One Martini backbone bead per residue (centre of mass of N, CA, C, O) as a GRO file, in nm:
protein
  260
    1TYR     BB    1   0.079  -2.357   1.796
    2SER     BB    2   0.347  -2.352   1.984
    3ALA     BB    3   0.647  -2.338   2.078
    4GLY     BB    4   0.719  -2.672   2.181
    5ARG     BB    5   0.469  -2.786   2.064
    6ARG     BB    6   0.232  -2.907   1.893
    7GLN     BB    7   0.225  -2.982   1.563
    8PRO     BB    8   0.118  -2.980   1.267
    9PRO     BB    9   0.054  -3.154   1.021
   10PRO     BB   10   0.160  -3.230   0.733
   11GLY     BB   11   0.032  -2.973   0.518
   12GLN     BB   12  -0.061  -2.799   0.765
   13ALA     BB   13  -0.189  -2.546   0.919
   14ALA     BB   14  -0.234  -2.388   1.226
   15GLY     BB   15  -0.438  -2.167   1.215
   16LEU     BB   16  -0.614  -2.059   1.495
   17VAL     BB   17  -0.406  -1.942   1.746
   18TYR     BB   18  -0.424  -1.610   1.771
   19SER     BB   19  -0.618  -1.327   1.767
   20ARG     BB   20  -0.391  -1.129   1.675
   21PHE     BB   21  -0.306  -1.281   1.419
   22ASN     BB   22  -0.595  -1.437   1.394
   23ASN     BB   23  -0.935  -1.435   1.261
   24PRO     BB   24  -1.224  -1.487   1.112
   25ASN     BB   25  -1.289  -1.195   1.026
   26LEU     BB   26  -1.013  -1.125   0.909
   27GLU     BB   27  -0.996  -1.354   0.692
   28VAL     BB   28  -1.252  -1.284   0.533
   29LEU     BB   29  -1.174  -0.997   0.462
   30GLU     BB   30  -0.914  -1.064   0.307
   31ASP     BB   31  -1.049  -1.231   0.088
   32ARG     BB   32  -1.234  -1.003  -0.020
   33LEU     BB   33  -1.016  -0.794  -0.089
   34ALA     BB   34  -0.868  -0.970  -0.294
   35LEU     BB   35  -1.107  -0.999  -0.490
   36TRP     BB   36  -1.140  -0.702  -0.564
   37GLU     BB   37  -0.825  -0.694  -0.677
   38GLY     BB   38  -0.717  -0.969  -0.797
   39ALA     BB   39  -0.571  -1.134  -0.564
   40ASP     BB   40  -0.408  -1.356  -0.349
   41SER     BB   41  -0.376  -1.130  -0.114
   42ALA     BB   42  -0.435  -1.007   0.232
   43ALA     BB   43  -0.398  -0.727   0.469
   44VAL     BB   44  -0.499  -0.607   0.787
   45PHE     BB   45  -0.540  -0.294   0.973
   46SER     BB   46  -0.570  -0.038   1.222
   47SER     BB   47  -0.460   0.144   0.977
   48GLY     BB   48  -0.325   0.310   0.724
   49MET     BB   49  -0.049   0.362   0.871
   50SER     BB   50  -0.002   0.069   0.946
   51ALA     BB   51   0.022  -0.031   0.656
   52ILE     BB   52   0.250   0.154   0.563
   53SER     BB   53   0.467   0.111   0.786
   54THR     BB   54   0.488  -0.197   0.768
   55THR     BB   55   0.573  -0.209   0.473
   56LEU     BB   56   0.828  -0.034   0.486
   57TRP     BB   57   0.977  -0.194   0.712
   58ALA     BB   58   0.983  -0.471   0.554
   59TYR     BB   59   1.177  -0.329   0.301
   60LEU     BB   60   1.361  -0.171   0.511
   61LYS     BB   61   1.698  -0.063   0.582
   62PRO     BB   62   1.980   0.033   0.670
   63ASN     BB   63   2.095   0.234   0.389
   64ASP     BB   64   1.844   0.271   0.251
   65PHE     BB   65   1.625   0.344  -0.025
   66LEU     BB   66   1.359   0.547  -0.153
   67LEU     BB   67   1.106   0.586  -0.402
   68MET     BB   68   0.904   0.887  -0.449
   69SER     BB   69   0.624   1.032  -0.475
   70GLN     BB   70   0.490   1.378  -0.519
   71PRO     BB   71   0.259   1.360  -0.320
   72LEU     BB   72   0.182   1.233  -0.009
   73TYR     BB   73   0.057   1.146   0.249
   74GLY     BB   74   0.131   1.311   0.533
   75GLY     BB   75   0.207   1.063   0.709
   76THR     BB   76   0.409   0.942   0.511
   77GLU     BB   77   0.603   1.185   0.491
   78THR     BB   78   0.670   1.196   0.790
   79LEU     BB   79   0.797   0.920   0.819
   80ILE     BB   80   1.022   0.966   0.601
   81SER     BB   81   1.142   1.255   0.706
   82ARG     BB   82   1.153   1.200   1.044
   83THR     BB   83   1.214   0.885   1.102
   84PHE     BB   84   1.407   0.737   0.899
   85PRO     BB   85   1.682   0.890   0.943
   86SER     BB   86   1.734   0.757   1.232
   87PHE     BB   87   1.764   0.464   1.054
   88GLY     BB   88   1.916   0.516   0.772
   89ILE     BB   89   1.677   0.624   0.581
   90GLY     BB   90   1.620   0.717   0.253
   91ALA     BB   91   1.508   0.971   0.001
   92VAL     BB   92   1.347   1.008  -0.326
   93ALA     BB   93   1.183   1.267  -0.493
   94VAL     BB   94   0.894   1.286  -0.734
   95PRO     BB   95   0.685   1.529  -0.849
   96ASP     BB   96   0.687   1.409  -1.157
   97ALA     BB   97   0.516   1.101  -1.213
   98ILE     BB   98   0.486   1.133  -1.560
   99ASN     BB   99   0.796   1.185  -1.603
  100ARG     BB  100   1.046   1.015  -1.733
  101GLU     BB  101   1.297   1.184  -1.666
  102ALA     BB  102   1.233   1.224  -1.364
  103VAL     BB  103   1.208   0.927  -1.275
  104MET     BB  104   1.488   0.825  -1.377
  105ALA     BB  105   1.652   1.029  -1.216
  106GLY     BB  106   1.557   0.926  -0.941
  107ALA     BB  107   1.662   0.639  -0.974
  108ARG     BB  108   1.960   0.709  -1.005
  109ALA     BB  109   1.993   0.858  -0.737
  110ALA     BB  110   1.911   0.626  -0.551
  111VAL     BB  111   2.132   0.428  -0.634
  112GLU     BB  112   2.378   0.605  -0.566
  113MET     BB  113   2.313   0.652  -0.265
  114ALA     BB  114   2.298   0.357  -0.179
  115LYS     BB  115   2.583   0.271  -0.265
  116ALA     BB  116   2.737   0.481  -0.084
  117LYS     BB  117   2.605   0.322   0.185
  118GLY     BB  118   2.555   0.002   0.123
  119GLY     BB  119   2.282  -0.020  -0.018
  120THR     BB  120   1.941  -0.003  -0.127
  121VAL     BB  121   1.661  -0.010  -0.321
  122GLY     BB  122   1.370  -0.121  -0.148
  123LEU     BB  123   1.149   0.102  -0.260
  124LEU     BB  124   0.840   0.194  -0.414
  125ILE     BB  125   0.626   0.493  -0.375
  126THR     BB  126   0.278   0.562  -0.436
  127GLU     BB  127   0.008   0.807  -0.522
  128THR     BB  128  -0.316   0.740  -0.694
  129PRO     BB  129  -0.436   0.980  -0.624
  130ALA     BB  130  -0.331   1.244  -0.460
  131ASN     BB  131  -0.288   1.359  -0.122
  132PRO     BB  132  -0.462   1.659  -0.214
  133THR     BB  133  -0.405   1.708  -0.548
  134ASN     BB  134  -0.459   1.466  -0.765
  135GLY     BB  135  -0.214   1.347  -0.857
  136LEU     BB  136  -0.050   1.158  -1.103
  137VAL     BB  137   0.052   0.817  -1.199
  138ASP     BB  138   0.281   0.622  -1.387
  139LEU     BB  139   0.287   0.294  -1.334
  140ALA     BB  140   0.447   0.175  -1.571
  141LEU     BB  141   0.694   0.356  -1.526
  142TRP     BB  142   0.756   0.262  -1.233
  143ARG     BB  143   0.806  -0.029  -1.312
  144GLU     BB  144   1.043   0.033  -1.495
  145ALA     BB  145   1.217   0.156  -1.271
  146SER     BB  146   1.230  -0.098  -1.098
  147GLU     BB  147   1.372  -0.275  -1.311
  148TRP     BB  148   1.622  -0.099  -1.347
  149ILE     BB  149   1.720  -0.114  -1.058
  150GLY     BB  150   1.762  -0.419  -1.059
  151THR     BB  151   2.003  -0.411  -1.266
  152GLN     BB  152   2.181  -0.237  -1.045
  153GLN     BB  153   2.126  -0.491  -0.811
  154GLY     BB  154   2.153  -0.787  -0.923
  155GLY     BB  155   1.817  -0.831  -0.953
  156ALA     BB  156   1.700  -0.647  -0.713
  157ARG     BB  157   1.382  -0.576  -0.717
  158PRO     BB  158   1.186  -0.333  -0.621
  159PRO     BB  159   0.901  -0.272  -0.498
  160LEU     BB  160   0.567  -0.164  -0.587
  161ALA     BB  161   0.386   0.083  -0.416
  162VAL     BB  162   0.023   0.160  -0.387
  163ASP     BB  163  -0.189   0.416  -0.316
  164ASN     BB  164  -0.559   0.337  -0.349
  165THR     BB  165  -0.779   0.502  -0.189
  166LEU     BB  166  -0.940   0.701  -0.408
  167LEU     BB  167  -1.021   0.453  -0.639
  168GLY     BB  168  -1.025   0.197  -0.483
  169PRO     BB  169  -1.132  -0.106  -0.631
  170VAL     BB  170  -1.324   0.009  -0.864
  171PHE     BB  171  -1.135   0.227  -1.059
  172GLN     BB  172  -0.855   0.079  -0.956
  173LYS     BB  173  -0.577  -0.158  -1.062
  174PRO     BB  174  -0.244  -0.171  -1.007
  175LEU     BB  175  -0.166  -0.469  -1.072
  176GLU     BB  176  -0.228  -0.426  -1.390
  177HIS     BB  177   0.036  -0.195  -1.387
  178GLY     BB  178   0.285  -0.330  -1.185
  179ALA     BB  179   0.216  -0.372  -0.909
  180ASP     BB  180   0.278  -0.534  -0.586
  181LEU     BB  181   0.144  -0.317  -0.385
  182VAL     BB  182  -0.169  -0.243  -0.218
  183ILE     BB  183  -0.286   0.046  -0.054
  184TYR     BB  184  -0.505   0.121   0.238
  185SER     BB  185  -0.757   0.333   0.346
  186LEU     BB  186  -1.047   0.200   0.485
  187THR     BB  187  -1.180   0.452   0.617
  188LYS     BB  188  -1.300   0.555   0.368
  189TYR     BB  189  -1.457   0.422   0.109
  190VAL     BB  190  -1.481   0.138   0.224
  191GLY     BB  191  -1.616   0.215   0.481
  192GLY     BB  192  -1.805   0.507   0.444
  193HIS     BB  193  -1.927   0.590   0.768
  194SER     BB  194  -1.739   0.718   0.993
  195ASP     BB  195  -1.690   0.430   1.204
  196LEU     BB  196  -1.377   0.378   1.114
  197VAL     BB  197  -1.041   0.221   1.139
  198ALA     BB  198  -0.828   0.131   0.853
  199GLY     BB  199  -0.621  -0.116   0.675
  200GLY     BB  200  -0.445  -0.220   0.361
  201VAL     BB  201  -0.293  -0.508   0.185
  202VAL     BB  202  -0.215  -0.603  -0.158
  203GLY     BB  203  -0.115  -0.930  -0.304
  204ALA     BB  204   0.113  -1.141  -0.314
  205LYS     BB  205   0.212  -1.371  -0.093
  206ALA     BB  206   0.520  -1.315  -0.110
  207MET     BB  207   0.496  -1.002  -0.066
  208LEU     BB  208   0.333  -1.030   0.217
  209ALA     BB  209   0.504  -1.194   0.415
  210PRO     BB  210   0.679  -0.966   0.559
  211VAL     BB  211   0.434  -0.800   0.647
  212ARG     BB  212   0.288  -1.014   0.818
  213SER     BB  213   0.521  -1.072   1.011
  214LEU     BB  214   0.548  -0.780   1.124
  215ARG     BB  215   0.260  -0.750   1.223
  216SER     BB  216   0.289  -0.961   1.451
  217SER     BB  217   0.513  -0.803   1.604
  218LEU     BB  218   0.359  -0.516   1.627
  219GLY     BB  219   0.032  -0.525   1.632
  220THR     BB  220  -0.140  -0.414   1.345
  221GLN     BB  221  -0.396  -0.541   1.356
  222LEU     BB  222  -0.721  -0.611   1.312
  223ASP     BB  223  -1.014  -0.616   1.454
  224PRO     BB  224  -1.303  -0.800   1.457
  225ASN     BB  225  -1.518  -0.572   1.452
  226THR     BB  226  -1.403  -0.403   1.217
  227SER     BB  227  -1.407  -0.628   1.014
  228TRP     BB  228  -1.715  -0.651   1.010
  229MET     BB  229  -1.777  -0.355   0.926
  230ILE     BB  230  -1.640  -0.371   0.649
  231MET     BB  231  -1.817  -0.595   0.533
  232ARG     BB  232  -2.067  -0.425   0.540
  233SER     BB  233  -1.954  -0.198   0.345
  234MET     BB  234  -1.890  -0.382   0.090
  235GLU     BB  235  -2.188  -0.418  -0.007
  236THR     BB  236  -2.179  -0.080  -0.105
  237LEU     BB  237  -1.925   0.020  -0.257
  238ALA     BB  238  -2.003   0.051  -0.557
  239LEU     BB  239  -2.249   0.232  -0.517
  240ARG     BB  240  -2.104   0.469  -0.370
  241MET     BB  241  -1.878   0.534  -0.579
  242ARG     BB  242  -2.065   0.584  -0.823
  243ALA     BB  243  -2.225   0.813  -0.693
  244SER     BB  244  -1.984   0.999  -0.643
  245ALA     BB  245  -1.900   1.024  -0.941
  246ASP     BB  246  -2.164   1.142  -1.045
  247ASN     BB  247  -2.168   1.393  -0.867
  248ALA     BB  248  -1.894   1.507  -0.962
  249ALA     BB  249  -1.975   1.538  -1.262
  250ARG     BB  250  -2.203   1.739  -1.215
  251VAL     BB  251  -2.037   1.961  -1.080
  252ALA     BB  252  -1.825   1.995  -1.305
  253GLY     BB  253  -2.028   2.070  -1.530
  254TYR     BB  254  -2.139   2.323  -1.394
  255LEU     BB  255  -1.868   2.480  -1.354
  256ALA     BB  256  -1.778   2.482  -1.659
  257GLN     BB  257  -2.051   2.672  -1.732
  258HIS     BB  258  -1.985   2.894  -1.552
  259PRO     BB  259  -1.930   3.235  -1.577
  260GLN     BB  260  -1.724   3.233  -1.307
   0.00000   0.00000   0.00000
């Protein structure tokens, strides 16, 4: 149903309107990804960076600031440090993401900088474990920081987005620890076969609404064939990730006892 033409009956959605917006494979994959995460909704993208950039653009506007743990994936840091300043979007980085004093100091700095420019702190973004250092983030602490920032902005709490590529959705579920949006490079463990590129964002329907809307405008949706390939991969996701964890534990145990 396009604008100016016949609209769906009251109480009914428009359905499959245009294959770039949605298609059967994409919608089934999104439903399955949401189930894995225990979430209301999911949106899939043409790459991990498509998921990250669409999410950040959906929640940030000129004169806004974001609070970020560091390091983040290199592509994410490049977007924030090289592209966002041209659009008047700033960032405050917190290298020690499990230190309460450091995180709250970063939150205060972000609020002050945003107020000075007439903007807000629009988003908090973390990655845990971080790529490539495996640094960890205290997600409950970052949720606390998000709520504190909200009190300084008249109740407008910025969402907490978490890149969960390296542990989830099998070993870590950030939504259970206060995250609002969970981001994935599905290319890696979820895809698992080095034969596809994709990304995903998971969360409540209301939180995903602006992300999904911007995705339609930008055209960063995932194609039907790759959607099908990821559903193939999800059949063995838990088996593969648990085998990888077991192998890593064996290697770590061997190295810990090695004389050199």
